[in-house]
C-alpha positions in Angstrom: 0.2 -0.2 0.2 1.9 3.0 -1.2 0.0 6.1 -0.3 2.9 8.1 -1.4 1.8 8.2 -4.8 1.9 11.6 -6.7 -1.1 11.1 -8.5 -3.0 10.2 -5.1 -1.7 13.5 -3.3 -2.5 15.5 -6.2 -6.2 13.7 -6.1 -6.5 14.3 -2.1 -5.2 18.3 -2.8 -7.9 18.7 -5.5 -10.7 17.2 -3.6 -9.5 19.4 -0.2 -9.3 22.4 -2.2 -12.5 22.1 -4.1 -11.0 22.1 -7.2 -12.9 19.3 -8.5 -16.8 18.5 -9.1 -16.7 15.2 -10.2 -14.3 11.9 -9.9 -14.4 9.3 -12.8 -13.2 6.2 -12.3 -12.8 3.1 -14.8 -12.8 1.0 -11.7 -13.4 1.0 -8.2 -10.3 -0.7 -7.2 -8.1 1.5 -9.9 -8.1 4.4 -7.6 -6.6 2.4 -4.7 -6.2 -1.5 -3.6 -7.5 -0.4 0.0 -8.7 2.4 1.1 -10.6 3.8 -1.6 -13.9 4.2 0.7 -11.7 7.3 2.6 -11.4 9.1 -0.7 -14.9 8.3 -1.8 -16.0 9.5 1.9 -14.0 12.6 1.4 -16.0 13.1 -1.9 -19.1 12.8 -0.4 -18.2 15.1 2.6 -17.3 17.9 -0.3 -20.4 17.0 -2.4 -18.3 15.5 -5.1 -19.9 13.1 -7.6 -18.1 9.7 -7.9 -18.8 7.8 -11.1 -17.6 4.2 -11.5 -17.7 3.5 -15.3 -17.3 -0.3 -14.8 -19.1 -1.2 -11.7 -19.2 -5.3 -12.7 -21.6 -7.7 -10.8 -22.9 -7.2 -7.1 -20.9 -10.0 -5.3 -21.9 -11.2 -1.8 -19.9 -10.7 1.6 -18.3 -14.0 1.6 -16.8 -13.7 -2.3 -15.6 -9.9 -1.4 -14.0 -11.3 1.7 -12.1 -13.8 -0.7 -11.2 -11.6 -2.9 -9.7 -9.0 -0.3 -7.9 -12.0 1.1 -6.5 -13.0 -2.2 -5.5 -9.1 -2.9 -3.8 -8.6 0.6 -1.8 -12.3 0.1 -0.8 -11.0 -3.4 0.6 -7.4 -1.9 2.5 -9.4 0.9 
C-alpha cells in the first residue's frame, strides 16, 4: 500500500481545495487497492460526484472477503 503516489497526493489536494466537481473512475479498485472508501467519503463530504464506469456484478459478502484476502496475499 503506497500512499505516497504523486497522483494520489494530487487527487487529495484537488478534493480538499474544492477544485474538482466529479471523480470518474474506470474501476473502483483502480483508485486504491485498499482505502478507496476513504476517498469516496471525502468526496461525499465535499459534495463531489463519484462515477464508476465498470462497476461489475454485485458480489456477496463471502465473495468480497475472499477477493480481499487474495489481494492482501498478492500484495505481501
